[in-house]
C-alpha positions in Angstrom: -26.5 16.6 -114.6 -29.8 15.1 -113.0 -28.3 11.7 -112.6 -24.8 13.1 -110.5 -27.8 15.3 -108.2 -29.6 11.9 -107.6 -26.3 10.0 -106.7 -25.1 13.2 -104.4 -28.7 13.1 -102.7 -28.4 9.3 -102.0 -25.2 9.8 -100.5 -26.2 12.4 -98.3 -29.3 10.4 -97.3 -27.0 7.5 -96.7 -24.3 9.8 -94.4 -27.6 10.5 -92.4 -28.8 7.4 -92.1 -25.5 6.1 -90.5 -25.0 9.0 -88.4 -28.9 8.5 -87.1 -27.6 4.3 -86.6 -24.6 5.7 -85.1 -26.7 7.7 -82.7 -28.9 5.2 -81.7 -26.5 2.9 -80.7 -24.6 5.0 -78.1 -27.7 5.9 -76.7 -29.0 2.1 -76.4 -25.2 1.5 -75.0 -25.9 4.1 -72.3 -26.4 2.1 -68.8 -30.0 2.5 -67.4 -30.3 4.9 -64.3 -29.6 3.0 -61.2 -28.8 3.4 -57.4 -25.3 2.7 -55.9 -23.5 2.4 -52.5 -20.2 3.0 -52.0 -16.9 3.8 -49.3 -13.5 4.6 -50.2 -10.5 5.3 -47.4 -7.0 6.8 -48.0 -5.0 9.7 -46.3 -5.4 13.7 -46.0 -2.4 16.0 -47.2 -2.9 18.1 -43.9 1.4 19.1 -42.6 0.7 22.3 -40.6 -2.3 24.0 -38.8 -1.7 28.1 -37.8 -3.2 29.2 -34.6 -3.8 32.5 -32.7 -3.5 32.2 -29.0 -4.5 34.9 -27.0 -3.5 35.1 -23.1 -5.9 38.4 -22.5 -2.8 40.5 -22.9 -3.9 42.3 -25.7 -2.1 40.9 -28.6 -1.9 37.2 -29.5 0.9 34.8 -29.8 1.2 32.9 -33.4 1.3 29.4 -33.0 1.5 26.0 -35.0 0.3 22.5 -35.0 3.1 20.0 -37.5 0.7 17.4 -38.5 1.1 13.9 -39.8 -1.0 12.4 -42.6 -4.0 11.0 -41.0 -6.6 8.6 -42.5 -9.5 9.6 -44.2 -12.6 7.9 -45.6 -16.2 8.2 -46.5 -19.4 6.6 -47.3 -21.7 7.1 -49.8 -25.4 6.4 -51.6 -26.8 7.6 -54.3 -27.9 7.4 -57.9 -26.3 7.3 -61.4 -28.6 8.7 -64.5 -26.9 9.3 -67.6 -23.7 11.7 -67.4 -24.8 12.4 -64.1 -24.3 11.4 -60.4 -26.0 12.4 -57.4 -25.1 11.3 -53.6 -25.1 12.1 -49.9 -21.8 11.4 -48.7 -20.6 11.1 -44.9 -16.9 11.5 -44.4 -14.3 11.6 -41.4 -10.6 12.0 -41.2 -7.9 12.1 -38.5 -6.0 15.4 -37.2 -2.5 13.7 -36.1 -0.3 16.5 -34.0 3.4 15.3 -33.8 4.6 19.0 -32.8 3.0 22.5 -31.7 5.2 25.6 -31.6 3.9 28.8 -29.6 6.5 32.0 -29.7 10.2 30.4 -29.2 8.4 27.9 -27.6 8.6 24.1 -29.3 7.6 20.8 -28.2 6.7 17.3 -29.4 3.5 15.9 -28.9 1.3 12.8 -29.5 -2.4 13.8 -30.0 -5.0 12.8 -32.6 -7.9 15.3 -33.6 -10.3 14.5 -36.1 -13.3 16.1 -38.3 -16.5 15.2 -40.0 -18.6 16.3 -42.7 -21.7 15.5 -44.5 -22.0 16.7 -48.0 -24.5 16.8 -50.9 -22.5 16.0 -54.0 -23.1 16.3 -57.9 -20.5 14.9 -60.3 -20.2 15.1 -64.2 -19.2 12.0 -65.5 -17.6 10.9 -68.8 -16.5 7.6 -70.4 -13.2 7.2 -71.8 -13.5 3.7 -73.1 -15.9 0.3 -72.3 -14.5 0.2 -68.8 -13.4 2.9 -67.8 -14.8 6.8 -66.7 -14.0 10.2 -65.0 -15.9 12.1 -63.1 -15.4 15.7 -61.8 -17.8 17.7 -59.4 -18.5 18.4 -55.5 -20.6 18.8 -52.7 -21.7 21.6 -49.9 -23.1 20.4 -46.2 -21.4 20.8 -42.7 -18.6 19.7 -41.0 -17.4 19.9 -37.9 -13.4 19.9 -36.6 -12.2 19.1 -33.1 -9.1 19.0 -31.3 -8.3 17.6 -28.4 -6.2 19.8 -25.4 -2.4 20.2 -26.6 0.2 21.5 -24.2 3.7 23.3 -24.7 5.7 22.1 -22.0 4.3 20.9 -18.6 2.8 24.7 -17.5 1.1 25.6 -20.8 -1.8 24.5 -21.5 -2.0 26.7 -24.8 -3.6 25.2 -27.2 -7.6 23.6 -27.3 -9.8 21.7 -26.8 -10.9 23.3 -29.8 -13.6 22.7 -32.1 -16.4 24.3 -34.3 -19.5 23.1 -36.5 -20.7 24.8 -39.8 -20.4 25.4 -43.6 -18.1 22.9 -45.7 -17.4 22.6 -49.2 -15.3 20.1 -51.1 -14.2 19.3 -55.3 -13.5 16.0 -56.5 -12.1 14.6 -59.8 -11.3 11.0 -60.6 -11.2 7.6 -62.7 -13.0 5.2 -62.1 -12.8 1.3 -64.0 -15.8 -0.9 -64.3 -15.7 -4.3 -63.0 -17.4 -7.2 -64.6 -20.5 -7.1 -62.0 -20.9 -3.2 -62.8 -19.4 -2.6 -59.6 -16.5 0.0 -59.7 -13.0 0.9 -58.2 -12.2 4.7 -58.3 -9.2 6.7 -57.6 -9.9 10.0 -56.9 -8.6 13.3 -55.0 -10.9 15.4 -53.0 -10.3 19.0 -51.7 -11.8 19.8 -49.0 -12.6 23.3 -47.1 -13.5 22.9 -43.3 -14.6 25.4 -40.4 -12.0 26.7 -38.3 -11.7 25.2 -34.9 -12.1 27.9 -31.8 -11.5 27.9 -27.8 -13.5 30.9 -26.1 -12.3 30.1 -22.7 -8.6 31.5 -21.4 -6.5 30.9 -23.4 -8.6 31.6 -26.3 -7.3 29.7 -29.5 -8.6 30.7 -32.9 -7.1 28.2 -36.1 -7.1 29.5 -39.2 -9.8 28.1 -41.6 -8.1 25.1 -43.9 -8.1 23.7 -47.2 -6.7 20.4 -47.8 -6.7 17.4 -49.9 -6.9 14.1 -49.2 -6.3 10.9 -51.9 -8.6 8.0 -51.4 -9.9 4.8 -53.0 -13.0 3.8 -53.5 -15.6 1.1 -54.5 -19.1 1.9 -55.7 -21.5 -1.1 -56.4 -25.1 -1.0 -57.2 -28.0 -2.5 -56.0 
């Protein structure tokens, strides 16, 4: 009986030693903290933007700007440590207007606005293999949306110019592939919330607050 107890203790100690060794190996394999810079480029998913146009008659008219997908990109710099990544990011994108509608009026146009945003981001990183990692997180910051003068027909300067700056936030998730020199390429999806542009002069215009996505391909390099 004593011999069996001793054997069980020996097996328990051996299992504990193996677990500690595996934990130490995993910790040793964890990359050290590093600073990085990066960039990403792709397209947003903006397809329309509703607005309320007020000519001063008491009842605003419902309007809509139909859009094409525009370019979306960003530059970032930050620090990665363990399972966390923290960065500052500047983003910019296009708002490509192809048609305006106001009540029963509809007019094809060709105009481009833009948006800018500055975010402080934080992500959770998880390894899926030796060279693949996933990341998910978000950021808060400041954004600005600017739309040009948009006319319906030759006489109705009904939309814009409109702009607004204010609080903005984003959510992001993606997957990254680690290259030989420890740099990474990443495919990511971003969900943005930006201020709603407006115009106070007559006719006044108030666009709705928009949330939309962007799909981009990025490059991240340590320094």
